ROSE-4610 file (N, C-alpha, C; in Angstrom, 1 decimal, always signed):
// ROSE-4610
residu = [M/M/M/R/R/R/A/A/A/I/I/I/F/F/F/I/I/I/M/M/M/I/I/I/K/K/K/T/T/T/D/D/D/P/P/P/G/G/G/H/H/H/T/T/T/T/T/T/E/E/E/V/V/V/A/A/A/N/N/N/R/R/R/V/V/V/A/A/A/D/D/D/I/I/I/E/E/E/S/S/S/F/F/F/S/S/S/E/E/E/A/A/A/Y/Y/Y/S/S/S/I/I/I/T/T/T/G/G/G/Q/Q/Q/Y/Y/Y/D/D/D/L/L/L/L/L/L/V/V/V/K/K/K/L/L/L/Y/Y/Y/V/V/V/E/E/E/D/D/D/I/I/I/D/D/D/A/A/A/V/V/V/G/G/G/R/R/R/L/L/L/I/I/I/E/E/E/R/R/R/D/D/D/V/V/V/H/H/H/A/A/A/I/I/I/P/P/P/H/H/H/I/I/I/R/R/R/E/E/E/T/T/T/F/F/F/T/T/T/I/I/I/L/L/L/T/T/T/F/F/F/E/E/E/A/A/A/F/F/F/G/G/G/A/A/A/R/R/R]
num = [1/1/1/2/2/2/3/3/3/4/4/4/5/5/5/6/6/6/7/7/7/8/8/8/9/9/9/10/10/10/11/11/11/12/12/12/13/13/13/14/14/14/15/15/15/16/16/16/17/17/17/18/18/18/19/19/19/20/20/20/21/21/21/22/22/22/23/23/23/24/24/24/25/25/25/26/26/26/27/27/27/28/28/28/29/29/29/30/30/30/31/31/31/32/32/32/33/33/33/34/34/34/35/35/35/36/36/36/37/37/37/38/38/38/39/39/39/40/40/40/41/41/41/42/42/42/43/43/43/44/44/44/45/45/45/46/46/46/47/47/47/48/48/48/49/49/49/50/50/50/51/51/51/52/52/52/53/53/53/54/54/54/55/55/55/56/56/56/57/57/57/58/58/58/59/59/59/60/60/60/61/61/61/62/62/62/63/63/63/64/64/64/65/65/65/66/66/66/67/67/67/68/68/68/69/69/69/70/70/70/71/71/71/72/72/72/73/73/73/74/74/74/75/75/75/76/76/76/77/77/77/78/78/78/79/79/79/80/80/80/81/81/81]
x = [+0.4/+1.1/+0.3/+0.6/-0.2/+0.9/+0.5/+1.3/+1.2/+2.1/+2.1/+2.8/+2.6/+3.1/+3.8/+4.8/+5.4/+5.9/+5.4/+6.0/+6.9/+8.2/+9.2/+9.8/+10.0/+10.6/+12.1/+13.0/+14.3/+15.0/+16.2/+17.0/+17.4/+17.5/+17.9/+19.1/+19.2/+20.3/+20.5/+19.6/+20.0/+18.9/+17.9/+17.1/+17.6/+18.5/+19.0/+19.8/+20.5/+21.0/+19.9/+19.1/+17.9/+17.2/+16.8/+16.3/+17.1/+18.5/+19.4/+19.4/+19.2/+19.3/+17.7/+16.7/+15.4/+15.2/+16.0/+16.2/+16.5/+17.3/+18.1/+17.2/+15.9/+15.0/+14.4/+14.2/+13.8/+12.5/+11.6/+10.3/+10.1/+11.1/+11.3/+10.8/+9.8/+9.4/+9.9/+9.6/+9.9/+10.0/+10.6/+10.7/+10.6/+10.0/+9.9/+10.2/+11.0/+11.2/+9.7/+9.3/+7.9/+8.2/+7.1/+7.0/+6.1/+6.3/+5.3/+5.9/+5.1/+5.4/+6.3/+6.5/+7.3/+8.3/+9.4/+10.6/+10.4/+10.1/+10.0/+8.6/+8.2/+7.1/+7.7/+7.5/+8.2/+7.0/+7.1/+6.1/+6.8/+6.3/+6.8/+5.6/+6.2/+5.2/+5.3/+4.3/+4.5/+3.7/+4.0/+3.1/+2.3/+2.8/+1.8/+1.7/+0.5/+0.2/+0.3/+0.4/+0.7/+2.0/+2.8/+4.4/+4.8/+3.8/+4.1/+4.9/+4.6/+5.0/+6.4/+6.6/+8.0/+9.1/+8.5/+9.2/+9.6/+8.8/+8.9/+9.8/+9.7/+10.7/+12.0/+12.0/+13.4/+14.0/+13.3/+14.1/+14.0/+13.1/+12.9/+13.5/+12.9/+13.3/+15.0/+15.4/+16.7/+17.8/+17.3/+17.9/+18.3/+19.5/+19.9/+19.1/+19.0/+18.4/+16.9/+16.3/+14.7/+14.1/+13.4/+13.0/+11.4/+10.8/+9.2/+8.9/+7.7/+7.4/+5.7/+5.0/+3.6/+3.2/+2.7/+2.4/+1.0/+0.8/-0.6/-0.6/-1.8/-2.1/-3.0/-3.0/-3.8/-4.7/-5.8/-6.8/-7.0/-7.4/-7.8/-7.0/-6.6/-6.1/-7.0/-7.0/-8.0/-7.2/-7.6/-6.9/-5.5/-5.3/-3.9/-4.0/-2.9/-2.7/-1.8]
y = [-3.0/-3.6/-4.6/-4.5/-5.2/-6.2/-7.4/-8.3/-8.0/-8.2/-8.4/-9.6/-10.1/-11.2/-10.7/-11.3/-11.0/-12.3/-12.8/-13.9/-13.5/-14.1/-13.6/-14.7/-14.3/-15.0/-14.8/-15.6/-15.2/-15.8/-15.3/-15.8/-17.3/-18.1/-19.6/-19.5/-20.3/-20.6/-19.4/-18.7/-17.4/-17.3/-18.3/-18.1/-18.1/-18.8/-18.7/-17.3/-16.8/-15.3/-14.3/-14.4/-13.4/-13.3/-14.8/-15.1/-14.2/-14.4/-13.8/-12.3/-11.8/-10.4/-9.6/-10.5/-10.2/-10.2/-11.1/-11.3/-9.9/-9.1/-8.1/-6.8/-7.0/-5.8/-5.5/-4.2/-4.1/-4.7/-4.7/-5.1/-6.5/-7.4/-9.0/-9.6/-10.5/-11.5/-12.9/-13.5/-14.9/-15.1/-16.0/-16.3/-17.9/-18.3/-19.7/-19.9/-21.1/-21.5/-22.3/-22.0/-22.5/-23.2/-23.9/-24.4/-23.7/-23.9/-23.2/-22.1/-21.2/-19.9/-19.1/-19.0/-18.4/-19.2/-18.6/-19.3/-18.9/-18.0/-17.4/-16.9/-16.9/-16.5/-15.6/-14.2/-13.7/-12.9/-12.9/-12.2/-10.9/-9.8/-8.6/-7.9/-7.2/-6.5/-4.9/-4.1/-2.8/-2.0/-0.8/+0.0/+0.9/+1.4/+2.3/+1.5/+1.2/+0.5/+1.3/+2.6/+3.6/+3.6/+3.1/+2.8/+1.8/+0.8/-0.5/-0.4/+0.4/+0.6/+1.0/+1.9/+2.6/+1.5/+0.6/-0.4/-1.4/-1.9/-2.8/-2.3/-1.1/-0.6/-0.2/+0.4/+0.8/-0.6/-1.4/-2.4/-3.8/-4.1/-5.5/-5.4/-4.6/-4.7/-4.2/-3.6/-3.3/-4.5/-5.7/-6.7/-7.4/-7.8/-8.3/-9.9/-10.2/-11.4/-11.7/-10.6/-10.8/-10.6/-11.5/-11.3/-10.7/-11.0/-10.8/-10.7/-10.0/-10.1/-10.0/-10.6/-10.5/-10.1/-9.0/-8.6/-8.8/-9.3/-9.9/-8.9/-8.0/-7.2/-8.1/-7.9/-8.6/-7.6/-8.0/-7.3/-7.7/-9.0/-9.3/-10.7/-10.9/-12.3/-13.0/-14.5/-15.2/-16.2/-16.5/-17.5/-17.2/-15.9/-15.6/-15.7/-16.2/-16.4/-15.4]
z = [+19.4/+18.2/+17.4/+16.0/+15.2/+14.4/+14.4/+13.5/+12.0/+11.3/+9.7/+9.3/+8.2/+7.7/+6.3/+6.1/+4.7/+4.0/+3.1/+2.1/+1.4/+1.3/+0.4/-0.3/-1.6/-2.7/-2.9/-2.6/-2.8/-4.1/-4.4/-5.5/-4.9/-5.9/-5.6/-4.7/-3.7/-2.9/-2.0/-1.8/-0.8/+0.2/+0.6/+1.5/+2.9/+3.3/+4.5/+5.0/+3.9/+4.0/+4.1/+3.3/+3.4/+4.8/+5.2/+6.7/+7.6/+7.5/+8.5/+8.5/+7.4/+7.3/+7.7/+7.4/+7.8/+9.5/+9.9/+11.5/+12.3/+11.5/+11.9/+11.9/+11.4/+11.3/+12.6/+13.1/+14.5/+14.8/+14.1/+14.2/+14.0/+13.8/+13.5/+14.8/+14.5/+15.4/+15.1/+14.1/+13.5/+12.3/+11.5/+10.2/+10.1/+8.9/+8.8/+7.3/+7.0/+5.6/+5.3/+4.0/+3.7/+2.2/+1.7/+0.3/-0.5/-1.7/-2.6/-3.3/-3.6/-4.3/-3.7/-2.4/-1.7/-0.9/-0.4/+0.3/+1.9/+2.3/+3.6/+4.2/+5.3/+5.9/+7.1/+7.0/+8.1/+8.9/+10.2/+11.2/+11.7/+11.6/+12.1/+13.1/+14.1/+14.8/+14.6/+14.1/+14.1/+14.7/+15.2/+16.2/+15.2/+14.0/+13.3/+11.8/+11.5/+10.5/+9.2/+9.3/+8.2/+7.7/+8.7/+8.3/+7.7/+7.4/+6.8/+5.4/+4.5/+3.1/+3.4/+4.1/+4.5/+5.0/+5.9/+6.5/+5.5/+4.7/+3.6/+2.5/+2.1/+1.1/+1.8/+2.8/+3.4/+4.0/+4.8/+5.5/+4.6/+4.2/+3.5/+2.0/+1.3/-0.1/-0.5/+0.8/+0.7/+0.7/+1.2/+1.5/+0.2/-0.1/-1.4/-1.6/-2.8/-3.3/-2.7/-2.6/-2.4/-3.8/-4.6/-5.8/-5.6/-4.6/-4.6/-3.1/-2.8/-1.5/-1.6/-0.6/-0.5/+1.0/+1.2/+2.4/+2.9/+4.1/+4.7/+5.9/+6.0/+7.1/+8.0/+9.2/+10.3/+10.9/+11.5/+12.1/+13.6/+13.7/+15.2/+15.3/+16.4/+16.9/+17.7/+17.3/+18.1/+18.7/+20.0/+20.8/+21.4/+21.3/+21.9/+23.5/+23.9/+25.3/+26.0]
């Protein structure tokens, strides 16, 4: 399993609604509200890194009130227990 992080910008007033919908995605791990350019930081775990594009298009971008996303792919975890 590989972790990916997605930063999500939502329409104003819809952050909690979007976070709750993102939590329904099968590969969901956790989500945090954040400050700055984006509103949410979402952690997902995927088996097939080649399927990330389809996952984001099919599952994430299909959620209403998402304005923009920024995806971060991970390579190696340090200090994992």
